[in-house]
Each structure stands twice: as structure tokens, then as C-alpha cells.
C-alpha positions as a Markdown table, in Angstrom:
| # | Residue | x | y | z |
|---|---|---|---|---|
| 1 | Met | 0.0 | 0.4 | 0.9 |
| 2 | Ala | 1.9 | 3.9 | -1.4 |
| 3 | Ile | 0.4 | 6.9 | -0.6 |
| 4 | Asn | 0.3 | 8.2 | -3.6 |
| 5 | Gln | -0.7 | 11.6 | -1.9 |
| 6 | Glu | -1.4 | 13.3 | 1.2 |
| 7 | Val | -2.9 | 17.1 | 1.9 |
| 8 | Glu | -4.2 | 19.5 | 4.7 |
| 9 | Met | -7.2 | 19.5 | 4.9 |
| 10 | Thr | -8.8 | 23.0 | 4.3 |
| 11 | Asp | -10.7 | 25.4 | 7.4 |
| 12 | Glu | -14.3 | 24.5 | 4.6 |
| 13 | Glu | -13.6 | 20.9 | 3.9 |
| 14 | Ile | -12.7 | 20.5 | 8.2 |
| 15 | Asp | -15.9 | 21.6 | 8.7 |
| 16 | Asp | -18.2 | 20.2 | 6.3 |
| 17 | Phe | -16.0 | 16.8 | 7.1 |
| 18 | Leu | -17.1 | 17.3 | 10.7 |
| 19 | Gly | -20.7 | 18.3 | 10.0 |
| 20 | Arg | -21.0 | 15.0 | 8.5 |
| 21 | His | -19.4 | 13.1 | 11.2 |
| 22 | Glu | -21.7 | 12.2 | 14.8 |
| 23 | Thr | -18.0 | 10.1 | 16.2 |
| 24 | Gly | -14.0 | 9.9 | 17.2 |
| 25 | Val | -12.1 | 9.0 | 19.8 |
| 26 | Leu | -11.8 | 10.6 | 23.2 |
| 27 | Ser | -8.1 | 11.0 | 24.7 |
| 28 | Leu | -7.5 | 12.3 | 28.3 |
| 29 | Ala | -3.6 | 12.6 | 29.4 |
| 30 | Gln | -3.3 | 12.8 | 32.8 |
| 31 | Thr | 0.3 | 13.1 | 33.7 |
| 32 | Asp | 2.3 | 10.0 | 31.5 |
| 33 | Glu | -1.8 | 8.5 | 31.5 |
| 34 | Pro | -4.3 | 8.3 | 29.3 |
| 35 | Tyr | -6.9 | 7.4 | 28.8 |
| 36 | Ala | -10.0 | 7.5 | 25.1 |
| 37 | Ile | -12.7 | 6.4 | 24.9 |
| 38 | Pro | -15.6 | 6.4 | 21.4 |
| 39 | Val | -17.8 | 9.4 | 22.0 |
| 40 | Ser | -20.6 | 11.2 | 19.8 |
| 41 | Tyr | -20.3 | 15.2 | 19.4 |
| 42 | Gly | -22.5 | 17.7 | 17.8 |
| 43 | Tyr | -19.8 | 20.4 | 16.1 |
| 44 | His | -21.4 | 24.2 | 15.6 |
| 45 | Glu | -19.1 | 25.3 | 12.4 |
| 46 | Ala | -19.4 | 28.9 | 13.1 |
| 47 | Glu | -18.0 | 28.5 | 16.7 |
| 48 | Arg | -15.7 | 25.7 | 14.9 |
| 49 | Glu | -17.0 | 23.9 | 19.1 |
| 50 | Phe | -17.5 | 19.8 | 20.0 |
| 51 | Tyr | -20.3 | 19.4 | 22.1 |
| 52 | Met | -20.2 | 16.3 | 23.8 |
| 53 | Arg | -22.3 | 14.3 | 26.7 |
| 54 | Leu | -20.2 | 12.0 | 28.4 |
| 55 | Val | -21.6 | 9.3 | 30.8 |
| 56 | Ser | -19.8 | 7.3 | 33.7 |
| 57 | Thr | -20.4 | 6.1 | 37.5 |
| 58 | Pro | -19.4 | 7.3 | 41.0 |
| 59 | Glu | -15.8 | 5.1 | 40.6 |
| 60 | Ser | -15.1 | 4.6 | 37.6 |
| 61 | Glu | -11.6 | 6.3 | 35.4 |
| 62 | Lys | -13.3 | 7.9 | 33.3 |
| 63 | Arg | -14.2 | 9.6 | 35.7 |
| 64 | Glu | -11.2 | 10.0 | 37.6 |
| 65 | Phe | -10.4 | 11.0 | 34.2 |
| 66 | Leu | -12.5 | 13.9 | 33.2 |
| 67 | Asp | -12.3 | 15.3 | 37.4 |
| 68 | Ser | -8.9 | 15.7 | 36.8 |
| 69 | Ser | -9.3 | 18.6 | 34.1 |
| 70 | Pro | -7.6 | 16.4 | 31.6 |
| 71 | Ala | -5.6 | 17.8 | 28.0 |
| 72 | Ala | -7.8 | 17.1 | 25.6 |
| 73 | Arg | -7.7 | 15.3 | 21.7 |
| 74 | Leu | -10.6 | 14.3 | 20.5 |
| 75 | Val | -10.0 | 12.4 | 16.7 |
| 76 | Ile | -12.2 | 12.0 | 13.5 |
| 77 | Tyr | -11.3 | 9.5 | 11.2 |
| 78 | Asn | -13.4 | 7.9 | 8.0 |
| 79 | Glu | -12.0 | 6.3 | 5.0 |
| 80 | Gln | -14.1 | 5.4 | 1.4 |
| 81 | Asp | -11.5 | 3.7 | -0.9 |
| 82 | Pro | -9.1 | 5.6 | -1.9 |
| 83 | Ile | -9.4 | 8.5 | 0.6 |
| 84 | Tyr | -8.1 | 9.2 | 3.9 |
| 85 | Arg | -9.7 | 11.7 | 5.9 |
| 86 | Ser | -9.5 | 12.6 | 10.3 |
| 87 | Val | -9.4 | 15.9 | 11.8 |
| 88 | Val | -7.9 | 16.1 | 15.0 |
| 89 | Ala | -9.6 | 19.0 | 17.7 |
| 90 | Ser | -6.7 | 19.6 | 20.7 |
| 91 | Gly | -7.5 | 21.2 | 23.8 |
| 92 | Thr | -9.0 | 21.6 | 27.1 |
| 93 | Leu | -12.7 | 20.1 | 27.8 |
| 94 | Val | -14.5 | 23.1 | 30.0 |
| 95 | Asp | -17.8 | 21.2 | 31.6 |
| 96 | Ile | -21.0 | 23.2 | 31.1 |
| 97 | Pro | -23.3 | 23.5 | 33.5 |
| 98 | Pro | -27.1 | 21.8 | 32.4 |
| 99 | Ser | -28.5 | 25.7 | 33.9 |
| 100 | Glu | -26.5 | 27.5 | 32.2 |
| 101 | Leu | -26.8 | 26.5 | 29.4 |
| 102 | Thr | -27.8 | 28.1 | 25.9 |
| 103 | Ala | -30.6 | 27.8 | 23.3 |
| 104 | Asp | -27.5 | 27.0 | 21.0 |
| 105 | Gln | -25.4 | 24.6 | 23.1 |
| 106 | Ile | -28.8 | 22.6 | 23.8 |
| 107 | Ala | -29.2 | 22.4 | 19.7 |
| 108 | Gln | -24.8 | 21.1 | 19.6 |
| 109 | Tyr | -25.8 | 18.4 | 22.2 |
| 110 | Gly | -28.9 | 17.2 | 20.2 |
| 111 | Arg | -26.5 | 15.9 | 17.3 |
| 112 | Ala | -24.7 | 14.1 | 20.2 |
| 113 | Lys | -26.6 | 11.8 | 19.7 |
| 114 | Arg | -24.9 | 8.4 | 21.7 |
| 115 | Pro | -24.3 | 7.2 | 24.4 |
| 116 | Leu | -27.4 | 5.2 | 24.6 |
| 117 | Phe | -28.7 | 4.9 | 28.6 |
| 118 | Glu | -29.7 | 1.0 | 27.3 |
| 119 | Ile | -26.4 | 0.1 | 27.2 |
| 120 | Trp | -25.3 | 1.4 | 30.9 |
| 121 | Ala | -26.3 | -2.3 | 33.1 |
| 122 | Gln | -27.7 | 1.0 | 36.0 |
| 123 | Ser | -30.1 | 2.6 | 36.1 |
| 124 | Lys | -30.3 | 6.3 | 35.0 |
| 125 | Asp | -30.1 | 6.4 | 37.6 |
| 126 | Glu | -26.7 | 5.8 | 38.9 |
| 127 | Leu | -25.3 | 7.1 | 36.3 |
| 128 | Asp | -23.1 | 10.3 | 35.7 |
| 129 | Ile | -24.3 | 12.7 | 32.9 |
| 130 | Glu | -22.5 | 15.1 | 32.3 |
| 131 | Leu | -22.5 | 18.4 | 29.3 |
| 132 | Tyr | -18.8 | 18.8 | 28.0 |
| 133 | Arg | -17.5 | 21.5 | 24.8 |
| 134 | Leu | -14.1 | 21.3 | 23.2 |
| 135 | Asp | -12.4 | 24.1 | 22.3 |
| 136 | Pro | -10.1 | 23.4 | 20.6 |
| 137 | Asp | -6.2 | 25.2 | 20.8 |
| 138 | Ser | -6.1 | 23.7 | 17.7 |
| 139 | Leu | -7.8 | 22.1 | 14.4 |
| 140 | Glu | -6.0 | 20.0 | 11.6 |
| 141 | Gly | -6.8 | 17.9 | 9.0 |
| 142 | Arg | -5.5 | 15.6 | 6.6 |
| 143 | Arg | -6.4 | 13.6 | 3.3 |
| 144 | Thr | -4.5 | 10.9 | 2.4 |
| 145 | Glu | -5.2 | 9.6 | -0.7 |
| 146 | Val | -3.7 | 4.9 | -1.1 |
| 147 | Asp | -2.6 | 3.5 | -4.6 |
| 148 | Arg | -3.7 | -0.2 | -3.1 |
| 149 | Glu | -2.0 | -2.0 | -6.0 |
| 150 | Glu | 0.8 | -3.5 | -4.9 |
């Protein structure tokens, strides 16, 4: 497999790509310990921000990381032969209390279709459901064309 061409995506290509997808991998780090989870997100193109509804239990590893104000990276990727695209957003997650939500933010969270509560063994009242915003310090995208004829 050879890479024919790899180019940086323009801001417009990044926004279009992020608007057409809804899932990615959120990686959190505290000191030298990483933690990564699949997430669904809503993307606000005008503000270039991500909105996530994260579910955890009070004693979970996820909760431990979220409570530490970790550095965060969200990776969204897609492969449609022969093109592979990926966008990496890096920044800090901000916990948004429900009482401070704006109507526009509520619309963004509505685009984050997961998690489905039915997948959790615990009942809804035993879960911590928190709303987060990622306002990235950097947002980079790449498009790669792969030649599979080797």
C-alpha cells in the first residue's frame, strides 16, 4: 500500500467533514497516563466547537480522568477507498452545568446521538451524565489517497 498524496485539509473541508460525522475517539491525559473512549459529538461550525454528553459512574476511571481537567484530543476519521480523512482537535474539555446552557448549546448536544442509556448495566439514576464543550486550541485535518494496487 503506497500513499499517492497526503494534503492538509482546508478549514472549509474540515468543517464539512466534521458536520457529516458524529463519532470519534476522545483521548484524555493526566501526567503520563492516557485514557481513550469512543464518543458522539455535536459540532458547531461557526464557533468550531464540539459538544459531548459523557456518561460515567461515580467510581469509574472515566470520571477520575474527567475530574482532573485533563488535556484532550478528539480524533474523527473516515476511510472511503481510496481516500482516508482524519481531523484532530486538541484542547481542554469544559464542563457545562445544565443551568448555564444556552439554546444554541442545547441544539449542539442534540446532535450528539450517543450514548444510548440502554447500553449501561446501571439505571439512569446511578449514572453521572455531564455535558462538555471542547473549544480546540488546534484543529487539523489531513486527506490521504492510498494506492492499494501493490
